[in-house]
C-alpha angles and dihedrals in degrees: 000000000000123000114260120259113251120240088256093057094250114130106233133163111263093247091077127035124177120196114198126201123183110202097165137074102200097092130021109246126208096212098187091051095051091043089055093049091049091048091050090050093050093046090049087057092050094250128154125186139054131314127188115216112193128184113206140173126258094263093054095047090046089055092049091046091054095044099045106023101029090234125126123228134029124307131191103243139004127190128203113190115204119166097350095100097034109027118196115256098204098083092262117143114274111239103197095189146258131292117196119195128187109209092190091060090043090054091054094048099040101084094055097031123034093003101237134040090241092055092043092054091046091051092049093050092050093042092051093048091050090052089052088053092053104266117138142174102214094123134024095259093051090045092054092050093047094046091049090050091049091052093048093052094044092047092051103035108022109032097017086216140030123337117267116261095253097049117122128176100189117098128206091222 
C-alpha cells in the first residue's frame, strides 16, 4: 500500500507529516517545497509525527516573539516543540511542534546572511525544525553541533551539493 499524500501535496512516508500554512503576502511561498525540506530534516533527526510550518508577517511574528520569548520586535523564526522530546506512549498522534517563519524578516536578512532569500528561507526551516527536535545554540558547543547539522541537511536536501560561496549561518542577533 502506498504512503498517503500529505495535505501539502508532497508525498512523504507516513512517519513524518508536515502541514504548511501561509498567512502572509510579503513573499510567495512554495509550500510543497518547504514541507519537503522540513520532512527531510525531521526524518534525518529520527522523528516521526506531525509538524506545522507556518509563514507569517512581521506583525504576527513580533506578537509571538513578545508573548513567548519576552522580546519586542519581529524575528525570523520561532519554534515551539510539543511531543518531539517526550512522545506520547498511548498510541496518540505525535505532534512534534510548530515552526513559524517570517519571510519579510528573512528577505531583509538574506543579503548579509545566507546570501539569497531562497537560502535564507531554507536555513530558517531547517533551523526551526532542529530546535523542535531539541537542538539549541545557547553555548558554543551546542552552537557548533547545531550549525554542523544545519549545513549537513542543507547540503543534502536543499543544495544537493556544497554551500554557495556567500552562504553564512551566523547571525548578528
